[in-house]
N, C-alpha and C positions, 0 to 999 in steps of 0.2 A: 482835452480827445477829441477827435472829430465825430459828428454826429453819424453814426454807422446807418441810422434807420434812413436819413437822407441821402447818403451815397448810394445806399441800395436802389433807393426809388429815382436817382437823376443822374448817376454817374456810374452806373452798371459795367460800362466798357472800360472804362480807368480800373475798377475793382478786377474786372477780367484780366488786364494786363498785370496787374500785381500778383494776383494767384498763379499765373501763369509762370512765374519764374521758380514757382515749386515744384519738386519732383512728382511723377503719377502715382497714385494711390493704388492702382489696378494689382500691383504685386501683393499688397499687405490684405485687400480685400479676397484675392484667390488663394492665398495662405490660410485665411480665417475660413471661407465659405467658396469653392469653386462654384463660380456663378453663369458658366455656359450654359445656355438653353433655359434659363431660370426666368420667372416674372418677379420683377425689381420694382420697389418705390423707392427714388431717393427724395427724402423728406429734409426738406430746406435745401434743394438743389443749387440756388443762387444761380450763378452764369454756368452752370454743368461741368463743376469741377470733377465730380464723381459721375454723371450720367453721361458725359460725352465718351469718356474711357471704357465704360462697362456697356454701354449700347451695341457695340458691333458685335457682341456674342452672347446676348440674351435673348429670349422669346420675346419680352416686353419689358419695358420700363417708362415709369409715368413719374416724371418730375414736378414736385410739389414747391411752392413756396409763396410767402406771404406778397412779395413785391413781383407785379406784372412786367416790370422792365428788367429784372433778372432774369425773369423765363424768356424774354423776348430775345435776348442774347443767349441762353440756351438753345433756344429753337433754330436760330440763324447758324450755331454752329452744328447742330446735329444735321439742319437741311444742307449747307455747304458739305458736308461730309457723304450725303447721299444716304442716310441711315434711315430704317424703317422701325416698324414697332416700337415707336415712342409717343408720348403725348406730354403735355405741359397743363398744370391746372393751379388756378392761385387758390391758395386754400390756408387754412389755421390748421396749425399742428395739432389742437386740442379738439378740431371736429373735422376730421378726414372724410373727402366727399368718395370714399371707396368702399366695396362690398366685404364683408365679413370674410376671413379666409382667403383673400385674393394676392398674396404674395408669399414667394418662396424666401426673398432676401429683403430686409429694409436696411437701407443704409443713411446715415444722417451725419451731414460733416459740418461742424462748425454753425449751429443753427438753434438747438433745443436750448442752449446756454443761455440765448435772448429771454426765454420764458424763464430760465430756472436759475437766474440771479438772485441772490439771497437780499440785492438792494430793492428787489420787489416783495411788497407784502405779502402778496399771494403767490409767491414760488413754488411753494409746498404744493398746493392745488393746483397750478399749471403743470407742475411734473407727474403728478398723479393722473392728471387728465390727458395728457400727451401717452403716458405709460399704458393707460387704458386703452386708447385708440392703436396703439401699436400692437398690444395683446391681442386685441380684436380683428386687426388685418392680416396678422401673420398666421400662414397655416402650420399644423403641427409638424412639428421637426424643423420649422423656418429658422433662420437665423437673422438676429438684429445686430447692426455694428453701429456704433456710434464715436465720432470723432470731436474732439474739442481741444482747445489751446490749453498747454502747459507753460507758454510764456514765450514771448518774442524779444529776442535779441539776448538769449540766455542759452547757455551750452548744456545746462542741465534743468530739470524741471521746476519751475518756479509758478505754479499756477496763480491766478489772481484770486486774492483773497474772497472776492464775492461768488467764487463758482466752487470754493473748496466744499461746502456742504452739499450741494448737488452732485459734485464727484463722489463724494462717501456714500449718497444717496443711493447712486447707480449701483455701487456694491454691494453695500450693507441692507438695504431696502428691496430692491429689485434684482440682486442676483448676478449682476454683469461681471466676468473677468476684466482685468484690467492689465495693460501693458503701455509704455510710453515709445515713442519713435525721435527722430531728428527728422524736419520738414524744412530745412534752411532754403531760404531764398537765395538764388543766385542772379544778379542782375547785370546787366550788358555793360555799365559803366558806374562810377561813382556818382554822376549828375542824377542818373535815373534811380540809384538807388536813395538817394536823399529825398526826391521827388514823389516816389512811390510811398516811401516809409512815411513822410510827413502827412500825405494824401489820407492814409488809413489811420497811422498807428499815434500821431501827433509829433509835438514838436522835441519832447525828451529824447526820445530814440532817434528821430531824424539828425538832432542837432549833434548828437555822439556818433552816428554814421559819417555825417559831413566832415567831422572834424579828423576822424580816421580815415577818412576816404575809402571806406567799405564799397566792396561789391557783392559781398557775401553776408547775409545776415542771418545769425542762427535761430531756430524756430524749434520748441518742443510741442509736439501734441501727444494726446492721449487715445488711447483705443479702449473701447469697452465692448465687447461682444456677449452675446449670449445665445444659444439655442433654445428655442421652445419648444 
């Protein structure tokens, strides 16, 4: 399996090319929490998958990520779009450099999972720390929306075994509601499909899509949300 930490630090632009092949999440966010005019935090913003689509209609948005390289791509995209009211900060999810009660909406896409994988001995403490920071920063009646993978290359949810305990904890320990959606990748051609899936997901999936000459790869995503 490719080293995602290395990818996030050294191949942010290629990662952005990959996720640009998925549909916008703006309609889902809008359905769960109309975000116009709000102060938003994007926790684990990466290259701006959520930040860039929300920024045009919010009062303010702060993009946080552990990777400076990823945030540089986010900033470039926001600057190119001529947007204002945004900032980027390199930060650890477990210790946010933000004031108490400073956000109406916190979104986090495909990020907390790296601290909450059961492959990590201290994953439960990590999750406790992340949730404590979220609860500190969110305003009364604010909303938190978390998105994570439920399987790539599958038509219906098949979450990774090392994330199942984390997902259960979101619902059972922290009171989040849950649903899932399809977030299929739609590539330009079969060669691009193979190259980008091999880059991020590894040989097993890439070999399958190359053999079948796929230009669309199914992806299931889980959504967890809670109003505080």
